OpenMM code with the backbone's topology and positions (N, CA, C; nanometers):
from openmm import Vec3, app, unit

residues = "UNK UNK UNK UNK UNK UNK UNK UNK UNK UNK UNK UNK UNK UNK UNK UNK UNK UNK UNK UNK UNK UNK UNK UNK UNK UNK UNK UNK UNK UNK UNK UNK UNK UNK UNK UNK UNK UNK UNK UNK UNK UNK UNK UNK UNK UNK UNK UNK UNK UNK UNK UNK UNK UNK UNK UNK UNK UNK UNK UNK UNK UNK UNK UNK UNK UNK UNK UNK UNK UNK UNK UNK UNK UNK UNK UNK UNK UNK UNK UNK UNK UNK UNK UNK UNK UNK UNK UNK UNK UNK UNK UNK UNK UNK UNK UNK UNK UNK UNK UNK UNK UNK UNK UNK UNK UNK UNK UNK UNK UNK UNK UNK UNK UNK UNK".split()
positions = [
    Vec3(0.7607, -1.8429, 1.3178),
    Vec3(0.8145, -1.7456, 1.2251),
    Vec3(0.7039, -1.6622, 1.1621),
    Vec3(0.5929, -1.7263, 1.1278),
    Vec3(0.4833, -1.6556, 1.0621),
    Vec3(0.4286, -1.5440, 1.1504),
    Vec3(0.4077, -1.5704, 1.2774),
    Vec3(0.3516, -1.4690, 1.3659),
    Vec3(0.4494, -1.3539, 1.3883),
    Vec3(0.5793, -1.3830, 1.3925),
    Vec3(0.6795, -1.2778, 1.4069),
    Vec3(0.6704, -1.1829, 1.2875),
    Vec3(0.6609, -1.2380, 1.1689),
    Vec3(0.6498, -1.1566, 1.0478),
    Vec3(0.5213, -1.0750, 1.0486),
    Vec3(0.4109, -1.1368, 1.0860),
    Vec3(0.2828, -1.0651, 1.0904),
    Vec3(0.2860, -0.9511, 1.1919),
    Vec3(0.3498, -0.9720, 1.3046),
    Vec3(0.3609, -0.8655, 1.4052),
    Vec3(0.4432, -0.7496, 1.3506),
    Vec3(0.5542, -0.7805, 1.2847),
    Vec3(0.6371, -0.6750, 1.2271),
    Vec3(0.5613, -0.5973, 1.1201),
    Vec3(0.4875, -0.6674, 1.0368),
    Vec3(0.4084, -0.6002, 0.9329),
    Vec3(0.3033, -0.5101, 0.9952),
    Vec3(0.2404, -0.5557, 1.1002),
    Vec3(0.1377, -0.4745, 1.1671),
    Vec3(0.1986, -0.3482, 1.2283),
    Vec3(0.3157, -0.3609, 1.2881),
    Vec3(0.3854, -0.2454, 1.3449),
    Vec3(0.4184, -0.1448, 1.2350),
    Vec3(0.4721, -0.1946, 1.1240),
    Vec3(0.5049, -0.1062, 1.0117),
    Vec3(0.3796, -0.0376, 0.9595),
    Vec3(0.2716, -0.1111, 0.9490),
    Vec3(0.1449, -0.0540, 0.9020),
    Vec3(0.0985, 0.0613, 0.9909),
    Vec3(0.1057, 0.0417, 1.1216),
    Vec3(0.0619, 0.1463, 1.2146),
    Vec3(0.1503, 0.2709, 1.2025),
    Vec3(0.2801, 0.2508, 1.1892),
    Vec3(0.3711, 0.3649, 1.1787),
    Vec3(0.3558, 0.4377, 1.0454),
    Vec3(0.3318, 0.3634, 0.9387),
    Vec3(0.3089, 0.4289, 0.8098),
    Vec3(0.1777, 0.5077, 0.8117),
    Vec3(0.0750, 0.4533, 0.8727),
    Vec3(-0.0518, 0.5262, 0.8844),
    Vec3(-0.0313, 0.6555, 0.9627),
    Vec3(0.0494, 0.6482, 1.0669),
    Vec3(0.0816, 0.7679, 1.1454),
    Vec3(0.1488, 0.8727, 1.0561),
    Vec3(0.2458, 0.8310, 0.9765),
    Vec3(0.3162, 0.9247, 0.8880),
    Vec3(0.2219, 0.9825, 0.7829),
    Vec3(0.1356, 0.8998, 0.7255),
    Vec3(0.0377, 0.9489, 0.6276),
    Vec3(-0.0561, 1.0507, 0.6910),
    Vec3(-0.0883, 1.0313, 0.8171),
    Vec3(-0.1748, 1.1255, 0.8886),
    Vec3(-0.1147, 1.2661, 0.8873),
    Vec3(0.0173, 1.2737, 0.8862),
    Vec3(0.0862, 1.4033, 0.8835),
    Vec3(0.1302, 1.4405, 0.7412),
    Vec3(0.0605, 1.3848, 0.6427),
    Vec3(0.0736, 1.4199, 0.5014),
    Vec3(0.2089, 1.3852, 0.4411),
    Vec3(0.2724, 1.2828, 0.4925),
    Vec3(0.3974, 1.2381, 0.4322),
    Vec3(0.3651, 1.1626, 0.3038),
    Vec3(0.4359, 1.1967, 0.1970),
    Vec3(0.4217, 1.1208, 0.0730),
    Vec3(0.5563, 1.0637, 0.0291),
    Vec3(0.6494, 1.0587, 0.1252),
    Vec3(0.7819, 1.0021, 0.1001),
    Vec3(0.8247, 0.9266, 0.2258),
    Vec3(0.8004, 0.7960, 0.2263),
    Vec3(0.8295, 0.7118, 0.3431),
    Vec3(0.9185, 0.5962, 0.2996),
    Vec3(1.0269, 0.5759, 0.3725),
    Vec3(1.1163, 0.4621, 0.3479),
    Vec3(1.1066, 0.3674, 0.4670),
    Vec3(1.0978, 0.2380, 0.4371),
    Vec3(1.0895, 0.1362, 0.5419),
    Vec3(1.2006, 0.0353, 0.5190),
    Vec3(1.2700, 0.0011, 0.6263),
    Vec3(1.3738, -0.1009, 0.6219),
    Vec3(1.3527, -0.1925, 0.7407),
    Vec3(1.3523, -0.3218, 0.7142),
    Vec3(1.3410, -0.4179, 0.8241),
    Vec3(1.4499, -0.5229, 0.8077),
    Vec3(1.5155, -0.5519, 0.9183),
    Vec3(1.6235, -0.6507, 0.9185),
    Vec3(1.5979, -0.7457, 1.0343),
    Vec3(1.5979, -0.8753, 1.0045),
    Vec3(1.5768, -0.9762, 1.1082),
    Vec3(1.6952, -1.0712, 1.1082),
    Vec3(1.7618, -1.0771, 1.2223),
    Vec3(1.8734, -1.1687, 1.2409),
    Vec3(1.8465, -1.2457, 1.3698),
    Vec3(1.8455, -1.3786, 1.3552),
    Vec3(1.8131, -1.4672, 1.4674),
    Vec3(1.6782, -1.4266, 1.5252),
    Vec3(1.6726, -1.3858, 1.6487),
    Vec3(1.5456, -1.3499, 1.7126),
    Vec3(1.5261, -1.1994, 1.7266),
    Vec3(1.6049, -1.1194, 1.6562),
    Vec3(1.5973, -0.9743, 1.6702),
    Vec3(1.5581, -0.9093, 1.5375),
    Vec3(1.4513, -0.8288, 1.5427),
    Vec3(1.4085, -0.7525, 1.4258),
    Vec3(1.4331, -0.6049, 1.4522),
    Vec3(1.4899, -0.5382, 1.3518),
    Vec3(1.5103, -0.3938, 1.3584),
    Vec3(1.4288, -0.3317, 1.2460),
    Vec3(1.3414, -0.2395, 1.2831),
    Vec3(1.2540, -0.1711, 1.1879),
    Vec3(1.2954, -0.0249, 1.1854),
    Vec3(1.3258, 0.0250, 1.0647),
    Vec3(1.3620, 0.1662, 1.0491),
    Vec3(1.2652, 0.2307, 0.9506),
    Vec3(1.2128, 0.3450, 0.9902),
    Vec3(1.1230, 0.4213, 0.9042),
    Vec3(1.1724, 0.5646, 0.8996),
    Vec3(1.1849, 0.6173, 0.7788),
    Vec3(1.2181, 0.7574, 0.7574),
    Vec3(1.1041, 0.8178, 0.6762),
    Vec3(1.0503, 0.9287, 0.7239),
    Vec3(0.9376, 0.9915, 0.6549),
    Vec3(0.9585, 1.1411, 0.6448),
    Vec3(0.9333, 1.1942, 0.5277),
    Vec3(0.9389, 1.3376, 0.5066),
    Vec3(0.8080, 1.3982, 0.5559),
    Vec3(0.8164, 1.4779, 0.6623),
    Vec3(0.6987, 1.5434, 0.7202),
    Vec3(0.7350, 1.6893, 0.7445),
    Vec3(0.6731, 1.7766, 0.6699),
    Vec3(0.6999, 1.9191, 0.6877),
    Vec3(0.6299, 1.9715, 0.8119),
    Vec3(0.7024, 2.0467, 0.8915),
    Vec3(0.6459, 2.1136, 1.0101),
    Vec3(0.5757, 2.0172, 1.1049),
    Vec3(0.6435, 1.9093, 1.1379),
    Vec3(0.5884, 1.8111, 1.2326),
    Vec3(0.5734, 1.8790, 1.3683),
    Vec3(0.4524, 1.8846, 1.4232),
    Vec3(0.4308, 1.9563, 1.5498),
    Vec3(0.5108, 1.8967, 1.6661),
    Vec3(0.5714, 1.9823, 1.7443),
    Vec3(0.6524, 1.9405, 1.8602),
    Vec3(0.5712, 1.8548, 1.9566),
    Vec3(0.4467, 1.8923, 1.9785),
    Vec3(0.3602, 1.8175, 2.0703),
    Vec3(0.3413, 1.6733, 2.0209),
    Vec3(0.3211, 1.6565, 1.8913),
    Vec3(0.3034, 1.5224, 1.8353),
    Vec3(0.4346, 1.4437, 1.8367),
    Vec3(0.5448, 1.5132, 1.8154),
    Vec3(0.6773, 1.4494, 1.8239),
    Vec3(0.7022, 1.3969, 1.9652),
    Vec3(0.6779, 1.4813, 2.0644),
    Vec3(0.6974, 1.4397, 2.2041),
    Vec3(0.6050, 1.3243, 2.2400),
    Vec3(0.4814, 1.3286, 2.1928),
    Vec3(0.3851, 1.2224, 2.2198),
    Vec3(0.4290, 1.0913, 2.1538),
    Vec3(0.4833, 1.1002, 2.0337),
    Vec3(0.5323, 0.9809, 1.9644),
    Vec3(0.6438, 0.9144, 2.0444),
    Vec3(0.7375, 0.9936, 2.0902),
    Vec3(0.8479, 0.9398, 2.1708),
    Vec3(0.7940, 0.8710, 2.2963),
    Vec3(0.7024, 0.9376, 2.3637),
    Vec3(0.6470, 0.8820, 2.4878),
    Vec3(0.5714, 0.7519, 2.4631),
    Vec3(0.4870, 0.7482, 2.3601),
    Vec3(0.4048, 0.6293, 2.3383),
    Vec3(0.4856, 0.5108, 2.2861),
    Vec3(0.5884, 0.5367, 2.2061),
    Vec3(0.6693, 0.4254, 2.1558),
    Vec3(0.7650, 0.3707, 2.2611),
    Vec3(0.7860, 0.4458, 2.3671),
    Vec3(0.8762, 0.4014, 2.4733),
    Vec3(0.8026, 0.3479, 2.5955),
    Vec3(0.6778, 0.3098, 2.5786),
    Vec3(0.6056, 0.2409, 2.6851),
    Vec3(0.6754, 0.1058, 2.7054),
    Vec3(0.6936, 0.0615, 2.8285),
    Vec3(0.7621, -0.0673, 2.8500),
    Vec3(0.6934, -0.1818, 2.7760),
    Vec3(0.7751, -0.2714, 2.7222),
    Vec3(0.7221, -0.3854, 2.6476),
    Vec3(0.6390, -0.4743, 2.7388),
    Vec3(0.5289, -0.5218, 2.6831),
    Vec3(0.4384, -0.6102, 2.7565),
    Vec3(0.4056, -0.7290, 2.6660),
    Vec3(0.4773, -0.8379, 2.6850),
    Vec3(0.4625, -0.9553, 2.5988),
    Vec3(0.3193, -1.0086, 2.5974),
    Vec3(0.2509, -0.9994, 2.7099),
    Vec3(0.1151, -1.0535, 2.7157),
    Vec3(0.0182, -0.9780, 2.6257),
    Vec3(0.0474, -0.8521, 2.5953),
    Vec3(-0.0394, -0.7721, 2.5085),
    Vec3(-0.0366, -0.8258, 2.3658),
    Vec3(0.0754, -0.8815, 2.3246),
    Vec3(0.0883, -0.9296, 2.1878),
    Vec3(-0.0156, -1.0354, 2.1545),
    Vec3(-0.0567, -1.1133, 2.2533),
    Vec3(-0.1583, -1.2156, 2.2303),
    Vec3(-0.2928, -1.1545, 2.1920),
    Vec3(-0.3194, -1.0353, 2.2403),
    Vec3(-0.4488, -0.9697, 2.2173),
    Vec3(-0.4394, -0.8529, 2.1204),
    Vec3(-0.3229, -0.8302, 2.0626),
    Vec3(-0.2983, -0.7123, 1.9801),
    Vec3(-0.3972, -0.7003, 1.8649),
    Vec3(-0.4287, -0.8096, 1.8003),
    Vec3(-0.5159, -0.8047, 1.6827),
    Vec3(-0.6540, -0.7527, 1.7191),
    Vec3(-0.7028, -0.7854, 1.8384),
    Vec3(-0.8348, -0.7390, 1.8795),
    Vec3(-0.8311, -0.5951, 1.9301),
    Vec3(-0.7189, -0.5526, 1.9863),
    Vec3(-0.7101, -0.4203, 2.0476),
    Vec3(-0.6947, -0.3085, 1.9464),
    Vec3(-0.6231, -0.3317, 1.8383),
    Vec3(-0.5993, -0.2239, 1.7430),
    Vec3(-0.7046, -0.2267, 1.6346),
    Vec3(-0.7076, -0.1198, 1.5583),
    Vec3(-0.7988, -0.1182, 1.4456),
    Vec3(-0.8689, 0.0134, 1.4276),
    Vec3(-0.9675, 0.0424, 1.5101),
    Vec3(-1.0477, 0.1605, 1.4869),
    Vec3(-1.0294, 0.2675, 1.5936),
    Vec3(-0.9180, 0.2643, 1.6629),
    Vec3(-0.8900, 0.3618, 1.7673),
    Vec3(-0.8141, 0.4806, 1.7100),
    Vec3(-0.7894, 0.5787, 1.7950),
    Vec3(-0.7069, 0.6911, 1.7558),
    Vec3(-0.5612, 0.6484, 1.7536),
    Vec3(-0.4742, 0.7312, 1.6912),
    Vec3(-0.3331, 0.6978, 1.6781),
    Vec3(-0.2661, 0.6745, 1.8121),
    Vec3(-0.2982, 0.7535, 1.9151),
    Vec3(-0.2325, 0.7396, 2.0447),
    Vec3(-0.2459, 0.5980, 2.0982),
    Vec3(-0.3655, 0.5429, 2.0909),
    Vec3(-0.3899, 0.4079, 2.1410),
    Vec3(-0.3118, 0.3061, 2.0588),
    Vec3(-0.3163, 0.3177, 1.9263),
    Vec3(-0.2477, 0.2222, 1.8410),
    Vec3(-0.0964, 0.2310, 1.8584),
    Vec3(-0.0436, 0.3520, 1.8712),
    Vec3(0.1007, 0.3661, 1.8914),
    Vec3(0.1420, 0.3154, 2.0285),
    Vec3(0.0558, 0.3293, 2.1273),
    Vec3(0.0852, 0.2722, 2.2589),
    Vec3(0.0972, 0.1208, 2.2490),
    Vec3(0.0103, 0.0597, 2.1696),
    Vec3(0.0178, -0.0849, 2.1499),
    Vec3(0.1476, -0.1232, 2.0787),
    Vec3(0.1888, -0.0423, 1.9810),
    Vec3(0.3170, -0.0666, 1.9146),
    Vec3(0.4292, -0.0567, 2.0180),
    Vec3(0.4245, 0.0466, 2.1025),
    Vec3(0.5250, 0.0624, 2.2065),
    Vec3(0.5325, -0.0572, 2.2994),
    Vec3(0.4183, -0.1176, 2.3274),
    Vec3(0.4144, -0.2343, 2.4148),
    Vec3(0.4701, -0.3588, 2.3482),
    Vec3(0.4881, -0.3539, 2.2155),
    Vec3(0.5359, -0.4706, 2.1422),
    Vec3(0.6828, -0.4619, 2.1036),
    Vec3(0.7494, -0.3512, 2.1373),
    Vec3(0.8903, -0.3367, 2.0999),
    Vec3(0.9770, -0.3228, 2.2239),
    Vec3(1.1038, -0.3605, 2.2089),
    Vec3(1.1970, -0.3529, 2.3209),
    Vec3(1.2611, -0.2154, 2.3325),
    Vec3(1.2957, -0.1552, 2.2182),
    Vec3(1.3531, -0.0208, 2.2211),
    Vec3(1.2966, 0.0604, 2.1054),
    Vec3(1.2905, 0.1915, 2.1276),
    Vec3(1.2434, 0.2839, 2.0236),
    Vec3(1.3295, 0.4090, 2.0268),
    Vec3(1.3782, 0.4474, 1.9106),
    Vec3(1.4523, 0.5724, 1.8964),
    Vec3(1.3789, 0.6574, 1.7941),
    Vec3(1.3572, 0.7844, 1.8292),
    Vec3(1.2852, 0.8757, 1.7409),
    Vec3(1.3640, 1.0050, 1.7314),
    Vec3(1.3758, 1.0559, 1.6081),
    Vec3(1.4453, 1.1824, 1.5865),
    Vec3(1.3739, 1.2550, 1.4729),
    Vec3(1.3685, 1.3869, 1.4817),
    Vec3(1.3117, 1.4689, 1.3745),
    Vec3(1.4129, 1.5773, 1.3411),
    Vec3(1.4637, 1.5725, 1.2175),
    Vec3(1.5683, 1.6652, 1.1776),
    Vec3(1.5515, 1.6979, 1.0290),
    Vec3(1.5561, 1.8257, 0.9951),
    Vec3(1.5422, 1.8712, 0.8554),
    Vec3(1.4183, 1.8121, 0.7879),
    Vec3(1.3065, 1.8137, 0.8577),
    Vec3(1.1769, 1.7657, 0.8077),
    Vec3(1.1724, 1.6153, 0.7830),
    Vec3(1.2683, 1.5409, 0.8359),
    Vec3(1.2672, 1.3950, 0.8248),
    Vec3(1.2438, 1.3362, 0.9638),
    Vec3(1.1406, 1.2539, 0.9740),
    Vec3(1.1127, 1.1807, 1.0976),
    Vec3(1.1810, 1.0451, 1.0864),
    Vec3(1.2707, 1.0170, 1.1798),
    Vec3(1.3434, 0.8904, 1.1854),
    Vec3(1.2891, 0.8085, 1.3022),
    Vec3(1.2493, 0.6868, 1.2736),
    Vec3(1.2009, 0.5957, 1.3783),
    Vec3(1.2783, 0.4649, 1.3640),
    Vec3(1.3351, 0.4178, 1.4736),
    Vec3(1.4030, 0.2882, 1.4746),
    Vec3(1.3524, 0.2077, 1.5923),
    Vec3(1.2996, 0.0909, 1.5636),
    Vec3(1.2441, 0.0028, 1.6672),
    Vec3(1.3184, -0.1288, 1.6661),
    Vec3(1.3314, -0.1896, 1.7846),
    Vec3(1.3888, -0.3239, 1.7947),
    Vec3(1.2937, -0.4133, 1.8715),
    Vec3(1.2777, -0.5347, 1.8175),
    Vec3(1.1952, -0.6378, 1.8809),
    Vec3(1.2792, -0.7633, 1.8957),
    Vec3(1.2812, -0.8182, 2.0160),
    Vec3(1.3504, -0.9438, 2.0394),
    Vec3(1.2437, -1.0476, 2.0712),
    Vec3(1.2398, -1.1510, 1.9888),
    Vec3(1.1413, -1.2583, 2.0078),
    Vec3(1.1908, -1.3575, 2.1116),
    Vec3(1.1012, -1.3989, 2.1968),
    Vec3(1.1361, -1.5053, 2.2916),
    Vec3(1.1388, -1.6364, 2.2156),
    Vec3(1.2367, -1.7168, 2.2443),
    Vec3(1.2490, -1.8460, 2.1742),
    Vec3(1.1480, -1.9449, 2.2259),
] * unit.nanometer
topology = app.Topology()
chain = topology.addChain("A")
for resn in residues:
    res = topology.addResidue(resn, chain)
    for name in ("N", "CA", "C"):
        topology.addAtom(name, app.Element.getBySymbol(name[0]), res)
């Protein structure tokens, strides 16, 4: 249970850092865990979010999940650029939905833990 929580916190941290990078000062985070499934929702107010960065976010968060990466995640992330860190987040989630509407970036991620 402890490692599941730490992984979720790390994912949220990376996504919040991404939003802060685009000067968001209004970020809402919601996390719900039922049984072995965690759903993370982030809404961030970002004015004029560049289309190129939006498309890149969708692509990197939808990289196929790679369970083996989670074992090395702590060593891999940290001082890299956002693309690398978001790719690692993408490798740790099962599904990612991203939408940008009326200056609000909506991100919803799902993680299913193996028992």
